[in-house]
N, C-alpha and C positions, 0 to 999 in steps of 0.2 A: 671469261669476267664477265660476272649478272650486272653490275653497275655502271651504271655509265661515265660516273665522275672516277672509276677507274680508268675508263678509257680515254677520258678528257687527261685525266691526270700524265697516264701513258705517252700520248700523242703531245701534250705538253715538252712530258722530258724528251722528245725525240725532237722538237721543233729545236728547243733550245739548246742540246747538243749538235745538232745539227749547225745552229749558228755562232756555237763556239768554234766546232773545224769548222768553217768557213773561214770564220775569223782569223786563225790559224793559218789554214793553205795564202789565204789571199796576201795575209802579209808576209809570208815565206816566198812566195812568188815576185811580190815587191820589190826585196829585197835579192832576191836571183836578176829581176832583170830591169834593177836598179830603177824602178821608176814608183809614184808615191801611191799609198794604199790606198784603195778604194773604202777601206771599211776600217775605222781605226776604233776600235772600243776601249783602248787602255788596257791595265790590268786588272784595277778596279772594280771593272764592267766584265774585263775574262772572268774574276773570280763571281762573282754576282750570279752569270750566268750558268755557273758550271756550277754554281753550289745550288737552284733552283733547279737545274735536269738533277742534280744527287736529290734532293729532297723530294721531285715530282715524284722519281722511280722509287724510293726505297718505301713512299705513302703506297704503293701500288703494289710494292713486294709484300710490306707487312699485312696488309687487307685479303691477298691473295693464300697467304699462310696463314689469316684469324679464318678463313672460311674454311682452308681444308681442315685445321685440327677441330674445327665445328662437328666435320662431318664427321672424323674419326671416332671424336668423343659421342656425337650420335649413334654411331655401328658399337661403338666399345658397349655402352648402357645398354641396344637390344640384344646385344651377345650376352648381356648380364642378368637382362630378364628374362631370357631362351633358358639360361639355368636352373 
């Protein structure tokens, strides 16, 4: 990860996904132990959190793939120049 924004997007994706999982586990625990849920986000909130996590993750993956393809393109151009 060369870019600071890559790290930020990856950390954001992890935090958002962790929040999504925390909501799922707390809801399941509340149902199992017949308690009130501590954290209630709702269906739309869960969807938006998961969507934001996926978007952040896809941004990181696409940026890393573009960096790798740039390296491959540069090495291919250098190989052509050597011939």
